C-alpha positions as CSV (number, residue, x, y, z in Angstrom):
1,M,0.0,0.0,0.0
2,P,1.6,3.3,-1.0
3,G,2.4,5.8,1.8
4,T,0.0,8.5,2.8
5,P,-0.1,11.6,0.6
6,A,1.7,14.7,2.0
7,A,-0.4,16.9,4.2
8,P,-0.7,20.6,3.4
9,M,2.4,22.6,4.4
10,T,2.4,24.6,7.6
11,S,3.4,28.3,7.7
12,L,6.8,27.3,9.1
13,Q,7.3,24.7,6.3
14,K,6.4,27.3,3.6
15,R,8.8,29.8,5.1
16,V,11.6,27.2,5.2
17,L,11.0,26.1,1.6
18,Y,11.0,29.7,0.4
19,V,14.3,30.5,2.2
20,A,15.9,27.2,1.0
21,I,14.9,27.7,-2.7
22,V,15.9,31.4,-2.9
23,A,19.3,30.9,-1.1
24,S,20.2,27.8,-3.2
25,F,18.9,29.2,-6.5
26,I,21.2,32.3,-6.5
27,A,24.2,30.1,-5.6
28,F,23.5,27.7,-8.5
29,L,22.7,30.4,-10.9
30,D,25.9,32.4,-10.4
31,G,27.9,29.3,-11.3
32,S,27.0,29.7,-15.0
33,V,24.9,32.8,-15.6
34,V,28.1,34.8,-16.2
35,N,29.2,32.6,-19.1
36,L,27.4,34.5,-21.9
37,A,28.6,37.8,-20.4
38,L,32.3,37.0,-20.8
39,P,32.8,38.7,-24.2
40,A,31.2,41.9,-22.8
41,I,33.3,41.7,-19.6
42,S,36.5,41.3,-21.7
43,R,35.6,44.2,-23.9
44,E,35.1,46.5,-20.9
45,L,37.7,45.3,-18.4
46,G,40.3,43.8,-20.8
47,G,42.6,40.8,-19.8
48,G,41.6,38.6,-22.7
49,L,41.0,34.8,-22.4
50,V,42.8,34.5,-19.0
51,V,40.4,36.9,-17.3
52,Q,37.4,35.4,-19.0
53,Q,38.3,31.9,-17.8
54,W,39.0,32.9,-14.2
55,V,35.9,35.0,-13.8
56,V,34.1,31.7,-14.1
57,D,36.7,29.5,-12.5
58,A,37.4,31.5,-9.4
59,Y,33.8,31.0,-8.3
60,L,33.8,27.3,-9.1
61,L,37.2,26.8,-7.3
62,T,36.2,28.3,-4.0
63,L,32.7,26.8,-4.1
64,G,34.0,23.3,-4.8
65,A,36.9,23.5,-2.3
66,L,34.8,24.7,0.6
67,I,31.5,23.0,0.2
68,L,32.4,20.1,2.5
69,V,33.6,22.5,5.1
70,A,30.4,24.5,4.8
71,G,28.3,21.3,5.4
72,S,30.3,20.6,8.5
73,L,29.8,24.2,9.7
74,S,26.1,23.8,9.1
75,D,25.9,20.8,11.4
76,Q,28.0,22.5,14.0
77,F,26.6,26.0,14.2
78,G,23.1,25.6,12.9
79,R,21.6,25.8,9.4
80,V,20.0,29.2,9.8
81,R,23.1,30.8,11.3
82,V,25.3,29.6,8.4
83,L,22.7,30.6,5.9
84,E,22.7,34.1,7.3
85,W,26.5,34.2,7.0
86,G,26.3,32.9,3.4
87,L,23.5,35.2,2.3
88,A,25.1,38.3,3.8
89,G,28.4,37.4,2.2
90,F,26.9,36.6,-1.1
91,T,25.0,39.9,-1.3
92,A,28.1,41.9,-0.4
93,T,30.4,40.1,-2.9
94,S,27.7,40.4,-5.6
95,I,27.8,44.2,-5.2
96,L,31.6,44.1,-5.3
97,C,31.5,42.1,-8.5
98,G,29.0,44.5,-10.1
99,V,31.3,47.5,-9.4
100,A,34.6,45.7,-10.3
101,W,37.0,48.2,-11.9
102,N,39.3,45.7,-13.6
103,G,39.7,42.1,-14.4
104,E,41.8,41.3,-11.4
105,S,39.4,42.8,-8.9
106,L,36.5,40.9,-10.5
107,I,38.3,37.6,-10.2
108,I,39.1,38.2,-6.5
109,F,35.5,39.2,-5.8
110,R,34.2,36.1,-7.7
111,G,36.4,33.9,-5.5
112,L,34.9,35.5,-2.4
113,Q,31.5,35.1,-3.9
114,G,32.2,31.3,-4.2
115,V,33.1,31.2,-0.5
116,A,29.7,32.6,0.4
117,G,27.9,30.4,-2.1
118,A,29.4,27.3,-0.5
119,L,27.6,28.3,2.7
120,L,24.2,28.4,1.1
121,V,23.4,25.1,-0.5
122,P,24.2,22.5,2.2
123,S,22.4,24.5,4.9
124,S,19.4,25.0,2.7
125,L,18.8,21.3,2.1
126,A,19.6,20.4,5.7
127,L,17.0,22.9,6.9
128,I,14.4,21.2,4.7
129,V,15.3,17.8,6.2
130,T,15.0,19.3,9.7
131,V,11.4,20.5,9.3
132,F,9.9,18.1,6.8
133,S,9.4,14.4,7.0
134,G,7.8,11.5,5.0
135,P,6.0,12.4,1.7
136,A,6.0,16.1,2.7
137,Q,9.8,16.0,2.7
138,S,9.9,14.4,-0.8
139,A,7.5,17.0,-2.2
140,A,9.5,19.8,-0.6
141,I,12.8,18.5,-2.1
142,G,11.0,18.2,-5.4
143,K,10.2,21.9,-5.4
144,W,13.8,22.7,-4.3
145,S,15.2,20.5,-7.0
146,A,13.1,22.1,-9.7
147,W,14.2,25.6,-8.9
148,T,17.9,24.8,-8.3
149,S,18.3,22.5,-11.3
150,G,16.3,25.0,-13.3
151,A,18.9,27.6,-12.4
152,I,21.5,25.7,-14.4
153,V,19.3,25.5,-17.5
154,A,17.9,29.1,-17.2
155,A,21.3,30.7,-16.7
156,P,22.0,31.2,-20.4
157,L,18.7,33.0,-20.9
158,L,19.1,35.4,-17.9
159,G,22.7,36.0,-18.9
160,G,21.8,36.6,-22.5
161,I,19.0,39.1,-21.7
162,S,21.3,41.0,-19.2
163,V,24.0,41.4,-21.8
164,D,21.8,42.1,-24.8
165,V,19.4,44.5,-23.1
166,F,21.3,46.1,-20.2
167,T,25.0,45.5,-19.1
168,W,26.9,42.5,-17.7
169,R,27.0,44.2,-14.3
170,V,23.2,43.6,-14.0
171,I,23.9,39.9,-13.6
172,F,25.5,40.5,-10.2
173,F,23.2,43.3,-9.0
174,L,20.2,41.1,-9.6
175,N,21.3,39.0,-6.6
176,I,20.5,41.8,-4.2
177,V,16.7,41.6,-4.9
178,P,16.1,37.9,-3.8
179,A,18.6,38.2,-1.0
180,A,16.8,41.2,0.5
181,A,13.4,39.6,-0.1
182,V,14.3,36.4,1.8
183,W,16.3,37.9,4.7
184,P,13.3,38.7,7.0
185,A,11.9,35.2,6.6
186,L,15.4,33.8,7.3
187,R,15.7,35.8,10.5
188,R,12.4,34.4,11.8
189,L,13.8,30.8,11.5
190,R,16.5,31.2,14.1
191,A,14.4,29.1,16.6
192,Q,14.5,26.1,14.1
193,D,18.3,25.6,14.4
194,L,19.3,22.3,15.9
195,E,21.2,22.4,19.2
196,R,24.9,21.9,18.8
197,P,25.7,18.3,19.9
198,P,27.3,18.3,23.5
199,G,31.0,18.0,23.3
200,S,31.2,18.5,19.6
201,S,34.1,20.2,18.0
202,I,35.4,21.4,14.7
203,D,37.6,18.9,12.8
204,V,40.3,21.4,12.0
205,A,42.7,18.9,10.4
206,G,39.9,17.4,8.3
207,T,38.9,20.9,7.2
208,V,42.4,21.8,6.0
209,L,42.8,18.4,4.2
210,A,39.4,18.7,2.5
211,V,40.2,22.2,1.2
212,V,43.6,21.1,0.0
213,G,42.2,18.0,-1.6
214,L,39.2,19.4,-3.3
215,G,40.9,22.7,-4.2
216,G,43.9,21.0,-5.8
217,I,41.7,18.7,-8.0
218,V,39.3,21.5,-9.0
219,Y,42.2,23.8,-9.8
220,A,43.9,21.1,-12.0
221,F,40.8,20.4,-14.0
222,I,40.2,24.1,-14.5
223,E,43.8,24.7,-15.8
224,R,43.9,21.6,-17.9
225,G,41.8,23.4,-20.6
226,S,44.5,26.0,-21.2
227,Q,47.7,24.3,-20.0
228,G,47.3,20.6,-20.9
229,W,48.1,17.6,-18.7
230,G,51.8,17.9,-19.2
231,S,52.1,21.3,-17.5
232,P,53.3,21.4,-13.9
233,Q,50.6,23.9,-13.3
234,V,48.1,21.0,-13.8
235,W,49.7,17.8,-12.7
236,L,51.3,19.2,-9.5
237,P,48.1,20.6,-7.9
238,L,46.3,17.4,-9.1
239,A,48.9,15.3,-7.3
240,V,48.6,17.5,-4.2
241,G,44.8,17.3,-4.4
242,I,44.7,13.5,-4.7
243,A,47.2,13.2,-1.8
244,G,45.2,15.6,0.3
245,L,42.0,13.7,-0.3
246,A,43.7,10.4,0.5
247,A,45.0,11.9,3.8
248,F,41.6,13.3,4.5
249,L,40.0,9.9,4.2
250,V,42.6,8.3,6.4
251,H,42.2,11.1,9.0
252,E,38.4,10.9,8.9
253,G,38.6,7.1,9.5
254,R,40.7,7.6,12.6
255,T,39.6,10.8,14.3
256,R,36.9,10.7,17.1
257,A,35.0,13.6,15.7
258,P,35.1,13.4,11.9
259,M,33.9,16.2,9.7
260,M,32.6,13.6,7.2
261,P,31.7,10.3,9.0
262,L,32.8,7.6,6.6
263,R,30.1,5.3,7.9
264,L,27.7,7.3,5.8
265,Y,29.1,5.5,2.7
266,T,28.0,2.1,4.3
267,V,24.4,3.3,3.9
268,R,23.4,1.9,0.6
269,N,21.3,4.7,-0.8
270,F,23.9,7.3,0.2
271,G,26.8,5.5,-1.5
272,W,24.9,4.5,-4.7
273,G,23.0,7.8,-4.8
274,N,26.3,9.7,-5.0
275,A,27.6,7.3,-7.6
276,A,24.5,8.1,-9.7
277,T,24.9,11.8,-9.0
278,L,28.5,11.7,-10.4
279,V,27.5,10.5,-13.9
280,I,24.1,12.2,-14.1
281,Y,25.3,15.6,-13.2
282,G,28.5,15.1,-15.3
283,A,26.2,14.4,-18.2
284,L,23.9,17.4,-17.5
285,N,26.8,19.8,-17.4
286,L,28.6,18.4,-20.4
287,G,25.5,18.2,-22.6
288,F,24.2,21.7,-22.0
289,F,27.7,23.2,-22.1
290,V,28.3,22.0,-25.6
291,L,24.7,22.4,-26.9
292,G,24.6,26.1,-25.7
293,L,27.9,26.8,-27.5
294,Y,26.8,25.0,-30.6
295,L,23.5,27.0,-30.9
296,Q,25.5,30.3,-30.8
297,Q,28.8,29.6,-32.5
298,V,27.7,27.2,-35.2
299,A,23.9,27.7,-35.6
300,G,24.3,31.5,-35.3
301,L,21.7,32.2,-32.6
302,G,22.2,35.2,-30.3
303,A,22.7,34.8,-26.6
304,T,19.1,35.5,-25.7
305,A,17.8,33.3,-28.5
306,A,20.1,30.4,-27.4
307,G,18.7,30.8,-23.8
308,L,15.1,30.7,-25.1
309,A,15.9,27.6,-27.1
310,L,16.7,25.7,-23.9
311,L,13.9,27.2,-21.8
312,P,11.3,24.4,-22.4
313,S,13.3,22.0,-20.3
314,T,13.4,24.5,-17.4
315,L,9.6,25.1,-17.6
316,I,9.0,21.3,-17.6
317,L,11.3,20.9,-14.6
318,L,9.4,23.6,-12.7
319,L,6.0,22.2,-13.5
320,L,6.7,18.5,-12.7
321,S,9.5,18.3,-10.1
322,S,7.3,18.8,-7.1
323,R,4.8,16.2,-8.3
324,M,7.7,13.7,-9.0
325,G,9.1,14.4,-5.6
326,A,5.7,13.6,-3.9
327,L,5.3,10.4,-6.0
328,S,8.8,9.2,-5.1
329,G,8.0,9.9,-1.5
330,R,5.0,7.6,-1.8
331,F,6.3,4.8,-4.0
332,G,10.1,5.1,-3.4
333,P,12.8,6.7,-5.6
334,R,14.4,3.7,-7.2
335,W,12.4,3.5,-10.4
336,F,12.1,7.2,-10.8
337,M,15.9,7.4,-10.6
338,T,16.1,4.7,-13.2
339,A,13.5,5.9,-15.7
340,G,14.4,9.6,-15.5
341,P,18.0,9.3,-16.7
342,L,16.9,7.0,-19.5
343,L,14.5,9.7,-20.7
344,C,17.3,12.2,-20.5
345,A,19.5,9.9,-22.6
346,A,16.6,9.6,-25.1
347,G,16.4,13.4,-25.3
348,F,20.1,13.7,-26.2
349,L,19.8,10.9,-28.7
350,L,17.1,12.9,-30.5
351,L,19.7,15.7,-30.8
352,L,21.6,13.5,-33.3
353,G,19.2,14.9,-35.9
354,I,20.6,18.4,-35.6
355,G,22.1,19.8,-38.7
356,L,22.6,22.9,-40.7
357,P,20.6,24.9,-41.5
358,L,19.1,24.6,-38.1
359,D,15.4,23.7,-37.8
360,Y,14.6,24.3,-34.1
361,A,11.1,22.9,-34.1
362,W,12.1,19.5,-35.5
363,Q,15.7,19.1,-34.6
364,V,16.1,20.7,-31.1
365,L,12.7,21.1,-29.4
366,P,11.7,17.4,-29.2
367,G,15.0,16.4,-27.6
368,V,14.8,19.4,-25.1
369,V,11.3,18.4,-24.1
370,V,12.1,14.7,-23.6
371,F,15.2,15.7,-21.7
372,G,13.2,18.1,-19.5
373,I,10.7,15.4,-18.6
374,G,13.5,13.0,-17.7
375,L,15.3,15.6,-15.6
376,A,12.0,16.3,-13.7
377,V,11.6,12.6,-13.0
378,T,15.2,12.3,-11.8
379,V,16.4,15.2,-9.6
380,A,13.9,15.3,-6.7
381,P,13.9,11.5,-6.1
382,L,17.7,11.6,-6.3
383,T,18.0,14.3,-3.7
384,S,15.4,12.7,-1.5
385,A,17.1,9.3,-1.6
386,I,20.5,10.6,-0.5
387,L,19.3,13.0,2.2
388,G,16.8,10.5,3.5
389,A,19.6,8.1,4.1
390,V,21.4,10.2,6.7
391,P,20.3,11.3,10.2
392,P,18.9,14.9,10.3
393,E,21.8,16.1,12.5
394,E,24.2,15.1,9.7
395,A,22.1,16.4,6.8
396,G,24.4,19.3,6.3
397,I,27.5,17.2,5.5
398,G,25.3,14.7,3.6
399,S,24.1,17.5,1.4
400,A,27.6,19.0,1.1
401,V,29.1,15.7,-0.1
402,N,26.4,15.3,-2.7
403,N,26.8,18.8,-4.0
404,A,30.6,18.4,-4.0
405,V,30.1,15.3,-6.1
406,A,27.8,17.2,-8.5
407,R,30.1,20.2,-8.9
408,I,33.2,18.1,-9.5
409,A,31.4,15.9,-11.9
410,G,30.6,19.0,-14.0
411,L,34.1,20.3,-13.8
412,V,35.5,16.9,-15.0
413,T,33.2,16.4,-17.9
414,I,33.6,20.0,-19.1
415,A,37.4,19.7,-18.8
416,F,37.2,16.7,-21.2
417,A,34.7,18.4,-23.6
418,G,37.4,19.4,-26.0
419,L,38.5,15.7,-26.4
420,I,35.0,14.8,-27.4
421,T,34.0,17.7,-29.7
422,G,37.5,18.4,-31.1
423,P,39.3,21.8,-31.0
424,V,36.4,23.6,-32.6
425,I,32.7,22.8,-32.0
426,T,31.1,21.4,-35.1
427,T,27.9,19.5,-35.9
428,A,29.9,16.2,-35.7
429,G,31.3,17.3,-32.4
430,L,27.8,18.0,-31.0
431,H,26.7,14.5,-32.2
432,A,29.7,12.9,-30.5
433,T,28.9,14.8,-27.3
434,S,25.2,13.8,-27.4
435,L,26.3,10.1,-27.6
436,V,28.7,10.5,-24.7
437,T,26.1,12.4,-22.7
438,A,23.4,9.8,-23.4
439,A,25.8,7.0,-22.3
440,L,26.5,8.8,-19.0
441,F,22.8,9.1,-18.3
442,V,22.3,5.4,-19.0
443,A,25.1,4.7,-16.5
444,G,23.2,6.7,-14.0
445,A,20.1,4.8,-14.6
446,L,21.9,1.5,-14.2
447,A,23.5,2.6,-10.9
448,S,20.1,3.6,-9.6
449,A,18.4,0.4,-10.6
450,V,21.2,-1.8,-9.1
451,G,22.0,0.2,-6.0
452,I,19.1,2.2,-4.8
453,R,16.5,0.6,-2.5
454,N,13.1,2.0,-1.5
455,P,12.7,2.6,2.2
456,P,10.1,0.4,4.1
457,Q,6.6,1.7,3.8
458,S,6.5,2.3,7.5
459,A,9.3,4.8,7.2
460,E,7.4,6.8,4.7
461,A,4.5,7.4,7.0
462,P,4.4,10.9,8.5
463,A,6.7,10.8,11.5
464,D,8.8,13.1,13.7
465,A,11.4,14.8,11.5
466,S,14.2,13.7,13.8
467,A,13.3,10.0,13.7
468,G,12.3,9.1,10.1
469,P,15.4,9.5,8.1
470,A,17.7,8.3,10.8
471,A,15.8,5.0,11.1
472,D,16.2,4.2,7.5
473,G,19.9,5.2,7.4
474,G,21.0,2.6,9.9
475,A,19.5,-0.3,7.9
476,G,21.1,0.8,4.7
477,D,17.7,0.9,3.0
478,G,17.0,4.6,3.4
479,G,16.5,7.2,0.8
480,G,19.3,9.5,-0.5
481,A,20.3,13.1,-0.8
482,L,20.1,14.3,-4.3
483,G,18.3,11.4,-5.7
484,A,15.8,8.7,-5.5
485,S,15.2,5.4,-3.8
486,G,14.1,2.2,-5.4
487,D,12.2,-1.0,-4.9
């Protein structure tokens, strides 16, 4: 018998969901919204390709290096408090980016913006886990997933409009509006912070090793695009990063108060959910990165037109994700996580029909629509499966791990995009990318079908938020963080 449908949200739950969506949306959006503004930034501030690259990469580097630390801080000091730090910092650094006077200052401010962005996402998801349970939690994660995943797809449109109609500086000043709007609601949530566990402490050594490990790897993949694997500027930080992560794992296995408890990976849905996240989000970033460039550089669309061309998938995601989250909360995430990536793969296989001259209605739109449906079926169950597998008091680090996996997956696949498409993007290169992207989505579907397990029906019934997810996690049958559970 399926679980009970989610009850209507309380005023507290509505406030939490509103805060979580807005805080995470602006952090995800700023990761890629600036891409289409790079030529305009270069024309005004100078610096050429190096400045263009680091305007994007400085944000991704600090975000990727610090997201695990941010998850640990969330669990230690409270989700709302860390969200306040992040939102205040993100607003301040957005203003600084908007008034940057040269390329160097913009790069520095973007790096600081990534530090603040790292504080936003893990705390947002952990706050949802704290105040929602059962089917209501799955539905809430569905709404969160729709908006945050939609930010990745909608970024080209918002960036294109800002550049074509206004100025690239508008991209950063726009962050002030949602931050100011959500601040009063965030302040009213102070009472919802979990008590800091007695005797708990900050894992300083683990924090340093995590930053060195993730930072070195992220930096190496960023520099690979311009330097090549043979450059010491690439292989040296990569080696340091791998050594740092290895030392981090050894330390976390030995310390009495680990920043990231390794036992989380013994929980089936957490481990397999993150494996599915790795290939699914790698595919998502690779596919849309190359498709967006192809529509502009080869098909000849303007920045705004290219953004509009990809908009249907965002609209489908916004319309269906909440419903998919609620259904996965009732029936379990496993088969949603299996069917969704297969639909995403089918969408990219449909893009094999793209050619010149471009016929959007027949060559692009069907694939974008099928992909959008698949993404809506995938993201909320994936997040629910992973977060549902960890106790609420560890939801911050659970979310941070999952988001770190997703961010690094995108960096890795984009770093290898040139090997797939060739030195210049062509129609043949797009077709090759579509095949690789589809294969990655199929791998995500297989990982979900094999590894994910649906939680027992009793665990899906409405229960105290502090008891439900923790009960599943111990059995290794619980749901997961960015994903779905299965039968």
